[in-house]
LUMDOFI-213738 format. One line per field, with one value per residue (C-alpha): y, z, x; residue in one letter. Coordinates in steps of 0.25 Angstrom, whole numbers. Each point is the difference from the previous one (the first is absolute). Layout:
BEGIN
Y	Y	...
Z	Z	...
X	X	...
code	A	...
***
This chain:
BEGIN
Y	186	-8	-10	2	-10	0	7	14	10	12	11	9	15	1	-10	-13	-12	-2	-13	-11	-11	-10	-1	-11	1	13	-7	1	-13	-2	8	14	9	13	10	12	14	-2	-12	-10	-13	1	-13	-11	-12	-8	0	-10	3	13	-5	-1	-14	-4	8	15	7	14	8	13	12	-5	-13	-9	-11	3	-9	-12	-4	-13	0	-11	5	14	-5	3	-13	4	12	2	12	0	11
Z	32	6	11	14	3	11	14	1	11	3	10	10	-2	11	-8	9	-8	0	-8	-6	-9	-10	-13	-11	-14	5	13	14	3	12	13	2	12	4	9	9	-3	12	-7	9	-7	-1	-7	-8	-8	-13	-13	-11	-14	5	12	15	4	13	13	1	12	5	10	7	0	11	-7	8	-8	2	-11	-9	-12	-8	-14	-11	-14	4	10	15	7	14	8	14	8	9	10
X	-425	11	-4	7	11	9	1	-7	1	-8	4	-7	1	11	9	-3	-4	-15	-2	9	-6	4	-7	0	-7	-8	-5	4	8	9	2	-5	3	-7	6	-4	6	9	6	-6	-6	-15	-3	6	-5	0	-7	-1	-5	-6	-7	3	5	5	2	-1	5	-4	8	-3	9	8	3	-9	-8	-15	-6	3	-8	1	-4	-2	-1	-4	-11	1	-1	5	2	7	1	12	-3
code	X	X	X	X	X	X	X	X	X	X	X	X	X	X	X	X	X	X	X	X	X	X	X	X	X	X	X	X	X	X	X	X	X	X	X	X	X	X	X	X	X	X	X	X	X	X	X	X	X	X	X	X	X	X	X	X	X	X	X	X	X	X	X	X	X	X	X	X	X	X	X	X	X	X	X	X	X	X	X	X	X	X	X
***
């Protein structure tokens, strides 16, 4: 089986982008973005060697930031709710 490498996208049934993520050597590595079926950004963050790393942000369906989480080597180290 071939390992994923590059940018991959998945779509909602209505054709809107659902997920965009970067893979390297079969592991998530780089920026990822998730979207609601209305096209609005639901969340974004970064992975390194298949693990979340850095700040991930989650948005409500109106585009308002409601949560920030900070990861290091896949472990949650900080969580902040914004509203």
